[in-house]
ZAPA-217161 format. One record per residue (C-alpha): residue number from 0; y negated, x, z negated. Coordinates in nm, 3 decimals. Layout:
% residues N
+-----+---------+---------+---------+
| pos |      c2 |      c1 |      c3 |
+-----+---------+---------+---------+
| NUM |       Y |       X |       Z |
...
+-----+---------+---------+---------+
END
This chain:
% residues 449
+-----+---------+---------+---------+
| pos |      c2 |      c1 |      c3 |
+-----+---------+---------+---------+
|   0 |  -9.577 |   9.297 |   9.232 |
|   1 |  -9.449 |   9.010 |   9.017 |
|   2 |  -9.743 |   8.814 |   8.874 |
|   3 |  -9.772 |   8.788 |   8.494 |
|   4 |  -9.529 |   8.551 |   8.326 |
|   5 |  -9.499 |   8.497 |   7.950 |
|   6 |  -9.189 |   8.614 |   7.767 |
|   7 |  -8.953 |   8.324 |   7.704 |
|   8 |  -8.848 |   8.220 |   7.356 |
|   9 |  -8.497 |   8.269 |   7.215 |
|  10 |  -8.261 |   7.974 |   7.233 |
|  11 |  -8.169 |   7.756 |   6.935 |
|  12 |  -8.505 |   7.705 |   6.766 |
|  13 |  -8.534 |   7.421 |   6.514 |
|  14 |  -8.788 |   7.141 |   6.532 |
|  15 |  -9.038 |   7.301 |   6.293 |
|  16 |  -9.039 |   7.636 |   6.472 |
|  17 |  -9.062 |   7.463 |   6.808 |
|  18 |  -9.353 |   7.248 |   6.692 |
|  19 |  -9.538 |   7.553 |   6.562 |
|  20 |  -9.476 |   7.745 |   6.884 |
|  21 |  -9.596 |   7.448 |   7.092 |
|  22 |  -9.925 |   7.439 |   6.904 |
|  23 |  -9.987 |   7.798 |   7.009 |
|  24 |  -9.854 |   7.789 |   7.366 |
|  25 |  -9.613 |   7.574 |   7.566 |
|  26 |  -9.506 |   7.843 |   7.808 |
|  27 |  -9.372 |   8.101 |   7.564 |
|  28 |  -9.224 |   7.835 |   7.334 |
|  29 |  -8.938 |   7.747 |   7.571 |
|  30 |  -8.626 |   7.953 |   7.650 |
|  31 |  -8.560 |   8.135 |   7.975 |
|  32 |  -8.271 |   7.912 |   8.085 |
|  33 |  -8.526 |   7.637 |   8.162 |
|  34 |  -8.602 |   7.828 |   8.484 |
|  35 |  -8.244 |   7.767 |   8.595 |
|  36 |  -8.122 |   7.449 |   8.424 |
|  37 |  -8.143 |   7.108 |   8.595 |
|  38 |  -8.201 |   6.941 |   8.260 |
|  39 |  -8.208 |   7.040 |   7.894 |
|  40 |  -8.173 |   6.805 |   7.600 |
|  41 |  -8.331 |   6.857 |   7.261 |
|  42 |  -8.220 |   6.635 |   6.974 |
|  43 |  -8.325 |   6.634 |   6.611 |
|  44 |  -8.367 |   6.368 |   6.339 |
|  45 |  -8.736 |   6.344 |   6.435 |
|  46 |  -8.741 |   6.357 |   6.812 |
|  47 |  -8.516 |   6.324 |   7.118 |
|  48 |  -8.645 |   6.498 |   7.431 |
|  49 |  -8.526 |   6.581 |   7.780 |
|  50 |  -8.677 |   6.862 |   7.989 |
|  51 |  -8.617 |   6.762 |   8.350 |
|  52 |  -8.609 |   7.013 |   8.636 |
|  53 |  -8.387 |   6.811 |   8.870 |
|  54 |  -8.601 |   6.713 |   9.174 |
|  55 |  -8.406 |   6.388 |   9.218 |
|  56 |  -8.467 |   6.296 |   8.854 |
|  57 |  -8.834 |   6.390 |   8.878 |
|  58 |  -8.870 |   6.173 |   9.189 |
|  59 |  -8.707 |   5.878 |   9.014 |
|  60 |  -8.933 |   5.907 |   8.709 |
|  61 |  -9.264 |   5.969 |   8.887 |
|  62 |  -9.224 |   5.786 |   9.218 |
|  63 |  -8.933 |   5.542 |   9.230 |
|  64 |  -8.942 |   5.384 |   8.882 |
|  65 |  -9.271 |   5.488 |   8.720 |
|  66 |  -9.302 |   5.158 |   8.534 |
|  67 |  -8.983 |   5.236 |   8.341 |
|  68 |  -9.115 |   5.579 |   8.238 |
|  69 |  -9.480 |   5.535 |   8.133 |
|  70 |  -9.709 |   5.801 |   7.992 |
|  71 |  -9.597 |   5.894 |   7.642 |
|  72 |  -9.791 |   5.724 |   7.365 |
|  73 |  -9.744 |   6.037 |   7.161 |
|  74 |  -9.931 |   6.237 |   7.424 |
|  75 | -10.209 |   5.977 |   7.423 |
|  76 | -10.241 |   6.005 |   7.046 |
|  77 | -10.290 |   6.379 |   7.073 |
|  78 | -10.566 |   6.346 |   7.336 |
|  79 | -10.730 |   6.027 |   7.205 |
|  80 | -11.033 |   6.189 |   7.034 |
|  81 | -11.164 |   6.307 |   7.373 |
|  82 | -11.009 |   6.081 |   7.636 |
|  83 | -11.004 |   5.749 |   7.452 |
|  84 | -10.828 |   5.501 |   7.678 |
|  85 | -10.896 |   5.667 |   8.011 |
|  86 | -10.682 |   5.630 |   8.322 |
|  87 | -10.501 |   5.953 |   8.232 |
|  88 | -10.336 |   5.812 |   7.919 |
|  89 | -10.309 |   5.434 |   7.966 |
|  90 | -10.016 |   5.234 |   8.100 |
|  91 |  -9.935 |   4.892 |   8.242 |
|  92 | -10.206 |   4.640 |   8.338 |
|  93 | -10.481 |   4.842 |   8.169 |
|  94 | -10.397 |   5.148 |   8.380 |
|  95 | -10.360 |   4.938 |   8.697 |
|  96 | -10.708 |   4.787 |   8.649 |
|  97 | -10.863 |   5.131 |   8.600 |
|  98 | -10.680 |   5.287 |   8.892 |
|  99 | -10.777 |   5.009 |   9.136 |
| 100 | -11.146 |   5.075 |   9.071 |
| 101 | -11.113 |   5.453 |   9.084 |
| 102 | -10.911 |   5.450 |   9.407 |
| 103 | -11.170 |   5.228 |   9.575 |
| 104 | -11.456 |   5.448 |   9.453 |
| 105 | -11.291 |   5.760 |   9.599 |
| 106 | -11.199 |   5.592 |   9.929 |
| 107 | -11.397 |   5.561 |  10.251 |
| 108 | -11.481 |   5.918 |  10.339 |
| 109 | -11.636 |   5.991 |  10.003 |
| 110 | -11.537 |   6.355 |  10.017 |
| 111 | -11.748 |   6.405 |  10.330 |
| 112 | -12.044 |   6.251 |  10.149 |
| 113 | -12.023 |   6.471 |   9.840 |
| 114 | -11.943 |   6.795 |  10.025 |
| 115 | -12.311 |   6.904 |  10.051 |
| 116 | -12.336 |   6.887 |   9.670 |
| 117 | -12.015 |   7.085 |   9.643 |
| 118 | -12.151 |   7.346 |   9.885 |
| 119 | -12.478 |   7.374 |   9.689 |
| 120 | -12.285 |   7.436 |   9.367 |
| 121 | -12.075 |   7.701 |   9.544 |
| 122 | -12.392 |   7.881 |   9.658 |
| 123 | -12.523 |   7.873 |   9.300 |
| 124 | -12.194 |   8.021 |   9.176 |
| 125 | -12.212 |   8.304 |   9.431 |
| 126 | -12.564 |   8.385 |   9.315 |
| 127 | -12.443 |   8.414 |   8.954 |
| 128 | -12.160 |   8.656 |   9.034 |
| 129 | -12.232 |   9.027 |   8.996 |
| 130 | -12.062 |   9.356 |   9.061 |
| 131 | -11.843 |   9.507 |   8.791 |
| 132 | -11.572 |   9.374 |   8.564 |
| 133 | -11.603 |   9.018 |   8.435 |
| 134 | -11.398 |   8.729 |   8.309 |
| 135 | -11.362 |   8.534 |   8.631 |
| 136 | -11.213 |   8.241 |   8.442 |
| 137 | -11.544 |   8.178 |   8.266 |
| 138 | -11.733 |   8.205 |   8.597 |
| 139 | -11.494 |   7.962 |   8.766 |
| 140 | -11.530 |   7.720 |   8.477 |
| 141 | -11.908 |   7.733 |   8.514 |
| 142 | -11.884 |   7.673 |   8.889 |
| 143 | -11.636 |   7.385 |   8.858 |
| 144 | -11.850 |   7.218 |   8.594 |
| 145 | -12.153 |   7.249 |   8.823 |
| 146 | -11.961 |   7.085 |   9.109 |
| 147 | -11.852 |   6.797 |   8.887 |
| 148 | -12.203 |   6.728 |   8.759 |
| 149 | -12.363 |   6.753 |   9.103 |
| 150 | -12.109 |   6.519 |   9.266 |
| 151 | -12.068 |   6.279 |   8.974 |
| 152 | -12.421 |   6.252 |   8.832 |
| 153 | -12.639 |   6.442 |   9.085 |
| 154 | -12.724 |   6.694 |   8.811 |
| 155 | -12.694 |   7.073 |   8.841 |
| 156 | -12.535 |   7.256 |   8.550 |
| 157 | -12.875 |   7.390 |   8.455 |
| 158 | -12.975 |   7.040 |   8.347 |
| 159 | -12.994 |   7.029 |   7.967 |
| 160 | -12.735 |   6.753 |   7.912 |
| 161 | -12.495 |   6.898 |   8.170 |
| 162 | -12.515 |   7.238 |   8.002 |
| 163 | -12.449 |   7.084 |   7.660 |
| 164 | -12.141 |   6.899 |   7.787 |
| 165 | -12.011 |   7.216 |   7.952 |
| 166 | -12.041 |   7.427 |   7.637 |
| 167 | -11.894 |   7.152 |   7.420 |
| 168 | -11.594 |   7.131 |   7.653 |
| 169 | -11.537 |   7.504 |   7.619 |
| 170 | -11.539 |   7.470 |   7.241 |
| 171 | -11.305 |   7.171 |   7.257 |
| 172 | -11.059 |   7.359 |   7.479 |
| 173 | -11.036 |   7.633 |   7.215 |
| 174 | -11.000 |   7.384 |   6.929 |
| 175 | -10.747 |   7.142 |   7.081 |
| 176 | -10.377 |   7.233 |   7.051 |
| 177 | -10.187 |   7.123 |   7.358 |
| 178 |  -9.936 |   6.940 |   7.135 |
| 179 | -10.071 |   6.747 |   6.838 |
| 180 |  -9.844 |   6.683 |   6.539 |
| 181 |  -9.834 |   6.315 |   6.636 |
| 182 |  -9.680 |   6.414 |   6.967 |
| 183 |  -9.393 |   6.596 |   6.800 |
| 184 |  -9.289 |   6.346 |   6.531 |
| 185 |  -9.274 |   5.965 |   6.510 |
| 186 |  -9.597 |   5.923 |   6.316 |
| 187 |  -9.639 |   5.582 |   6.144 |
| 188 |  -9.874 |   5.354 |   6.339 |
| 189 | -10.073 |   5.259 |   6.028 |
| 190 | -10.158 |   5.622 |   5.942 |
| 191 | -10.462 |   5.794 |   6.099 |
| 192 | -10.355 |   6.055 |   6.353 |
| 193 | -10.400 |   6.413 |   6.227 |
| 194 | -10.655 |   6.611 |   6.428 |
| 195 | -10.836 |   6.929 |   6.347 |
| 196 | -11.187 |   6.882 |   6.218 |
| 197 | -11.325 |   7.097 |   6.501 |
| 198 | -11.127 |   6.893 |   6.757 |
| 199 | -11.281 |   6.569 |   6.627 |
| 200 | -11.628 |   6.723 |   6.611 |
| 201 | -11.630 |   6.865 |   6.964 |
| 202 | -11.476 |   6.546 |   7.108 |
| 203 | -11.743 |   6.335 |   6.937 |
| 204 | -12.017 |   6.567 |   7.069 |
| 205 | -11.886 |   6.544 |   7.427 |
| 206 | -11.846 |   6.167 |   7.415 |
| 207 | -12.192 |   6.124 |   7.268 |
| 208 | -12.348 |   6.323 |   7.552 |
| 209 | -12.148 |   6.129 |   7.812 |
| 210 | -12.251 |   5.801 |   7.647 |
| 211 | -12.613 |   5.900 |   7.709 |
| 212 | -12.550 |   5.983 |   8.075 |
| 213 | -12.368 |   5.653 |   8.130 |
| 214 | -12.645 |   5.453 |   7.961 |
| 215 | -12.910 |   5.623 |   8.175 |
| 216 | -12.714 |   5.557 |   8.492 |
| 217 | -12.652 |   5.191 |   8.405 |
| 218 | -13.027 |   5.147 |   8.352 |
| 219 | -13.099 |   5.315 |   8.686 |
| 220 | -12.848 |   5.088 |   8.860 |
| 221 | -13.007 |   4.781 |   8.703 |
| 222 | -13.351 |   4.898 |   8.824 |
| 223 | -13.226 |   4.981 |   9.175 |
| 224 | -13.311 |   5.351 |   9.152 |
| 225 | -12.966 |   5.507 |   9.099 |
| 226 | -12.861 |   5.792 |   9.331 |
| 227 | -12.565 |   5.725 |   9.558 |
| 228 | -12.315 |   5.955 |   9.390 |
| 229 | -11.968 |   5.917 |   9.244 |
| 230 | -12.088 |   5.781 |   8.910 |
| 231 | -12.287 |   5.505 |   9.078 |
| 232 | -11.997 |   5.427 |   9.311 |
| 233 | -11.750 |   5.398 |   9.021 |
| 234 | -11.985 |   5.193 |   8.803 |
| 235 | -12.069 |   4.946 |   9.082 |
| 236 | -11.716 |   4.903 |   9.223 |
| 237 | -11.558 |   4.577 |   9.103 |
| 238 | -11.187 |   4.541 |   9.049 |
| 239 | -11.063 |   4.363 |   9.365 |
| 240 | -10.827 |   4.145 |   9.160 |
| 241 | -11.052 |   4.036 |   8.871 |
| 242 | -11.403 |   4.120 |   8.994 |
| 243 | -11.468 |   4.301 |   8.665 |
| 244 | -11.667 |   4.626 |   8.641 |
| 245 | -11.615 |   4.907 |   8.393 |
| 246 | -11.799 |   4.857 |   8.065 |
| 247 | -12.008 |   5.144 |   7.924 |
| 248 | -11.730 |   5.241 |   7.685 |
| 249 | -11.469 |   5.233 |   7.963 |
| 250 | -11.691 |   5.444 |   8.185 |
| 251 | -11.730 |   5.704 |   7.909 |
| 252 | -11.351 |   5.731 |   7.890 |
| 253 | -11.325 |   5.778 |   8.268 |
| 254 | -11.602 |   6.040 |   8.284 |
| 255 | -11.429 |   6.237 |   8.009 |
| 256 | -11.108 |   6.264 |   8.209 |
| 257 | -11.294 |   6.324 |   8.538 |
| 258 | -11.468 |   6.617 |   8.376 |
| 259 | -11.151 |   6.753 |   8.217 |
| 260 | -10.934 |   6.702 |   8.527 |
| 261 | -11.200 |   6.809 |   8.776 |
| 262 | -11.343 |   7.093 |   8.573 |
| 263 | -11.084 |   7.280 |   8.367 |
| 264 | -10.797 |   7.230 |   8.612 |
| 265 | -11.000 |   7.335 |   8.917 |
| 266 | -11.139 |   7.636 |   8.731 |
| 267 | -10.793 |   7.749 |   8.624 |
| 268 | -10.651 |   7.720 |   8.976 |
| 269 | -10.941 |   7.913 |   9.129 |
| 270 | -10.936 |   8.189 |   8.867 |
| 271 | -10.564 |   8.252 |   8.912 |
| 272 | -10.609 |   8.248 |   9.292 |
| 273 | -10.875 |   8.516 |   9.271 |
| 274 | -10.670 |   8.733 |   9.037 |
| 275 | -10.365 |   8.709 |   9.262 |
| 276 | -10.576 |   8.826 |   9.558 |
| 277 | -10.723 |   9.106 |   9.347 |
| 278 | -10.369 |   9.222 |   9.264 |
| 279 | -10.251 |   9.190 |   9.626 |
| 280 | -10.506 |   9.370 |   9.848 |
| 281 | -10.314 |   9.309 |  10.171 |
| 282 | -10.336 |   8.932 |  10.124 |
| 283 | -10.696 |   8.964 |  10.011 |
| 284 | -10.791 |   9.141 |  10.333 |
| 285 | -10.635 |   8.866 |  10.543 |
| 286 | -10.806 |   8.587 |  10.347 |
| 287 | -11.142 |   8.766 |  10.364 |
| 288 | -11.108 |   8.812 |  10.741 |
| 289 | -11.019 |   8.446 |  10.789 |
| 290 | -11.315 |   8.338 |  10.578 |
| 291 | -11.555 |   8.570 |  10.762 |
| 292 | -11.447 |   8.421 |  11.097 |
| 293 | -11.485 |   8.063 |  10.979 |
| 294 | -11.863 |   8.040 |  11.013 |
| 295 | -12.107 |   7.897 |  10.757 |
| 296 | -11.864 |   7.644 |  10.602 |
| 297 | -12.136 |   7.383 |  10.567 |
| 298 | -11.916 |   7.087 |  10.661 |
| 299 | -11.591 |   6.958 |  10.521 |
| 300 | -11.431 |   6.984 |  10.865 |
| 301 | -11.500 |   7.362 |  10.866 |
| 302 | -11.231 |   7.405 |  10.602 |
| 303 | -10.960 |   7.311 |  10.853 |
| 304 | -10.971 |   7.664 |  10.996 |
| 305 | -10.886 |   7.820 |  10.657 |
| 306 | -10.509 |   7.781 |  10.669 |
| 307 | -10.420 |   8.108 |  10.496 |
| 308 | -10.684 |   8.046 |  10.230 |
| 309 | -10.536 |   7.702 |  10.169 |
| 310 | -10.185 |   7.846 |  10.145 |
| 311 | -10.308 |   8.107 |   9.899 |
| 312 | -10.458 |   7.836 |   9.681 |
| 313 | -10.136 |   7.632 |   9.702 |
| 314 |  -9.929 |   7.937 |   9.608 |
| 315 | -10.154 |   8.006 |   9.309 |
| 316 | -10.100 |   7.647 |   9.189 |
| 317 |  -9.727 |   7.692 |   9.234 |
| 318 |  -9.720 |   8.000 |   9.013 |
| 319 |  -9.988 |   7.878 |   8.771 |
| 320 |  -9.999 |   7.496 |   8.784 |
| 321 | -10.322 |   7.384 |   8.613 |
| 322 | -10.138 |   7.113 |   8.417 |
| 323 |  -9.819 |   7.290 |   8.307 |
| 324 |  -9.633 |   6.990 |   8.164 |
| 325 |  -9.629 |   6.608 |   8.179 |
| 326 |  -9.471 |   6.376 |   7.925 |
| 327 |  -9.314 |   6.038 |   7.996 |
| 328 |  -9.136 |   5.796 |   7.763 |
| 329 |  -8.808 |   5.607 |   7.803 |
| 330 |  -8.860 |   5.231 |   7.764 |
| 331 |  -8.502 |   5.107 |   7.803 |
| 332 |  -8.148 |   5.241 |   7.781 |
| 333 |  -8.107 |   5.512 |   8.047 |
| 334 |  -7.850 |   5.765 |   8.156 |
| 335 |  -8.003 |   6.096 |   8.265 |
| 336 |  -7.756 |   6.326 |   8.439 |
| 337 |  -7.473 |   6.169 |   8.241 |
| 338 |  -7.648 |   6.179 |   7.905 |
| 339 |  -7.764 |   5.864 |   7.722 |
| 340 |  -8.137 |   5.827 |   7.654 |
| 341 |  -8.254 |   5.556 |   7.415 |
| 342 |  -8.596 |   5.386 |   7.421 |
| 343 |  -8.858 |   5.614 |   7.272 |
| 344 |  -8.698 |   5.935 |   7.399 |
| 345 |  -8.952 |   6.177 |   7.547 |
| 346 |  -8.915 |   6.318 |   7.898 |
| 347 |  -9.097 |   6.642 |   7.972 |
| 348 |  -9.155 |   6.724 |   8.338 |
| 349 |  -9.275 |   7.081 |   8.364 |
| 350 |  -9.446 |   7.188 |   8.686 |
| 351 |  -9.450 |   7.537 |   8.535 |
| 352 |  -9.071 |   7.555 |   8.529 |
| 353 |  -9.011 |   7.336 |   8.835 |
| 354 |  -9.240 |   7.554 |   9.049 |
| 355 |  -9.052 |   7.869 |   8.937 |
| 356 |  -8.701 |   7.725 |   8.934 |
| 357 |  -8.465 |   7.988 |   9.070 |
| 358 |  -8.225 |   7.732 |   9.220 |
| 359 |  -8.501 |   7.573 |   9.426 |
| 360 |  -8.741 |   7.849 |   9.533 |
| 361 |  -8.667 |   8.175 |   9.711 |
| 362 |  -8.815 |   8.467 |   9.510 |
| 363 |  -8.951 |   8.207 |   9.269 |
| 364 |  -9.170 |   8.448 |   9.069 |
| 365 |  -9.318 |   8.629 |   9.373 |
| 366 |  -9.664 |   8.568 |   9.515 |
| 367 |  -9.609 |   8.483 |   9.882 |
| 368 |  -9.866 |   8.260 |  10.057 |
| 369 |  -9.665 |   8.289 |  10.378 |
| 370 |  -9.382 |   8.085 |  10.226 |
| 371 |  -9.580 |   7.768 |  10.305 |
| 372 |  -9.537 |   7.836 |  10.677 |
| 373 |  -9.162 |   7.898 |  10.667 |
| 374 |  -8.914 |   7.620 |  10.747 |
| 375 |  -8.684 |   7.725 |  10.461 |
| 376 |  -8.960 |   7.631 |  10.213 |
| 377 |  -9.014 |   7.275 |  10.332 |
| 378 |  -8.748 |   7.113 |  10.116 |
| 379 |  -8.871 |   7.290 |   9.802 |
| 380 |  -9.231 |   7.196 |   9.884 |
| 381 |  -9.138 |   6.829 |   9.925 |
| 382 |  -8.910 |   6.804 |   9.625 |
| 383 |  -9.040 |   7.049 |   9.366 |
| 384 |  -9.416 |   7.101 |   9.410 |
| 385 |  -9.625 |   6.866 |   9.196 |
| 386 |  -9.951 |   7.036 |   9.090 |
| 387 | -10.125 |   6.696 |   9.110 |
| 388 |  -9.825 |   6.495 |   8.981 |
| 389 |  -9.662 |   6.245 |   9.221 |
| 390 |  -9.611 |   5.876 |   9.283 |
| 391 |  -9.860 |   5.605 |   9.182 |
| 392 | -10.012 |   5.831 |   8.917 |
| 393 | -10.085 |   6.120 |   9.152 |
| 394 | -10.430 |   6.264 |   9.080 |
| 395 | -10.695 |   6.061 |   9.271 |
| 396 | -10.906 |   6.374 |   9.302 |
| 397 | -10.638 |   6.590 |   9.466 |
| 398 | -10.826 |   6.608 |   9.797 |
| 399 | -11.147 |   6.689 |   9.610 |
| 400 | -10.975 |   6.971 |   9.419 |
| 401 | -10.822 |   7.122 |   9.734 |
| 402 | -11.154 |   7.120 |   9.918 |
| 403 | -11.334 |   7.274 |   9.622 |
| 404 | -11.071 |   7.543 |   9.568 |
| 405 | -11.044 |   7.647 |   9.933 |
| 406 | -11.423 |   7.655 |   9.976 |
| 407 | -11.485 |   7.865 |   9.665 |
| 408 | -11.195 |   8.101 |   9.737 |
| 409 | -11.319 |   8.165 |  10.091 |
| 410 | -11.683 |   8.218 |   9.993 |
| 411 | -11.607 |   8.454 |   9.704 |
| 412 | -11.347 |   8.659 |   9.893 |
| 413 | -11.567 |   8.716 |  10.196 |
| 414 | -11.862 |   8.813 |   9.972 |
| 415 | -11.683 |   9.045 |   9.726 |
| 416 | -11.392 |   9.286 |   9.716 |
| 417 | -11.168 |   9.197 |   9.424 |
| 418 | -10.980 |   9.441 |   9.199 |
| 419 | -10.767 |   9.376 |   8.889 |
| 420 | -10.950 |   9.420 |   8.561 |
| 421 | -10.875 |   9.663 |   8.281 |
| 422 | -10.574 |   9.462 |   8.162 |
| 423 | -10.361 |   9.193 |   8.328 |
| 424 | -10.398 |   8.832 |   8.217 |
| 425 | -10.141 |   8.667 |   7.992 |
| 426 | -10.077 |   8.303 |   8.092 |
| 427 | -10.103 |   8.056 |   7.808 |
| 428 | -10.097 |   7.676 |   7.816 |
| 429 | -10.359 |   7.489 |   7.618 |
| 430 | -10.496 |   7.182 |   7.792 |
| 431 | -10.459 |   7.383 |   8.114 |
| 432 | -10.292 |   7.710 |   8.217 |
| 433 | -10.541 |   7.978 |   8.115 |
| 434 | -10.551 |   8.349 |   8.046 |
| 435 | -10.495 |   8.419 |   7.676 |
| 436 | -10.788 |   8.662 |   7.672 |
| 437 | -10.951 |   8.550 |   7.995 |
| 438 | -10.878 |   8.668 |   8.350 |
| 439 | -11.052 |   8.998 |   8.419 |
| 440 | -11.149 |   9.097 |   8.773 |
| 441 | -11.372 |   9.376 |   8.900 |
| 442 | -11.602 |   9.276 |   9.187 |
| 443 | -11.767 |   9.493 |   9.452 |
| 444 | -12.004 |   9.332 |   9.698 |
| 445 | -11.896 |   9.353 |  10.063 |
| 446 | -12.135 |   9.479 |  10.324 |
| 447 | -12.272 |   9.196 |  10.543 |
| 448 | -12.096 |   9.180 |  10.879 |
+-----+---------+---------+---------+
END
């Protein structure tokens, strides 16, 4: 069984048709030869772009010379209503300051400390699941949001503010096109960036709720009564170079990206993992048996026995990377695979295409968790697997996401039998790789063993 893959677009589209297609979905907007080409160039009077699938070129851009290829300002302009100037969109000294604090806050065995909160959220998610057909994507989104709030602010999703943020994020995901008009054309700096009214409204609602959480936590820190969770750690960690802490406004920006990166991306990866197991009963049986033999899974170290479950989660992120594309910008004259690139040119690195590239991966479109144990896969895994990006800007929560995904996948699979729903999902890229009409799975509760 070949997992669902969107139909590719015809070649030779103009800039206006491409821009319109991008606003609906990135994956179906691009032609099929991107799954084979090392690089593709797109040039028009308005924009000059390179789509890079060459592992050596990707390594140079992300890991070897990241300062020469910063995050695209056009991407930042599209996401600014929600993310402000968070670590996800900034560059240079501003990004370095933010990243130093965040890396310190996540260091020192922090994952072990927050694992009990993660486990409690997983138990709550299991209690909400029921037999019958359901949109597992929505359930995974609920569970991931609960984990973020419990580990970040010590609040379960049932808390009023947490629930409001969660529902506002769902509305924002539906309202926000993955590519804003400002990302496609060189929009004059002095003009306000065009955003949908609903996009601005939902972003303002989310940021207002986060502002309140940050203000409450700052007051608790000042009074010495703040819980020892990730929010407190981040807000009390000084920059080792300047000694400066995040301001309230800066913290709001960071919480917005933590919630987006740790909520929507984790939910998407888990939902696709569960659907792939539902569609492949032989792999599901093996994962369920491994999870059943693993014991209570009450400690982070217990996850080390779940090797097949981990490989299944990795394979799901290969086929359905939560962040399907990344955009960088050329800052100086460059030559990319023999082609000149001037400052301002946009470089698109697509994990979606890189992870399915038929020159790099054997049976690139097939679901095969066992590939992660085979020696012939090692080179592809090192060179062309970037679900969390790579280099200095690799996701600081990668370990958190892997622990969360493996834990949830094991607990759900050993508690329920999974079957495909009434229609297969259609992958679509908005802010993350989602199912166009959800991801339907039918659940049957397993008998206790």
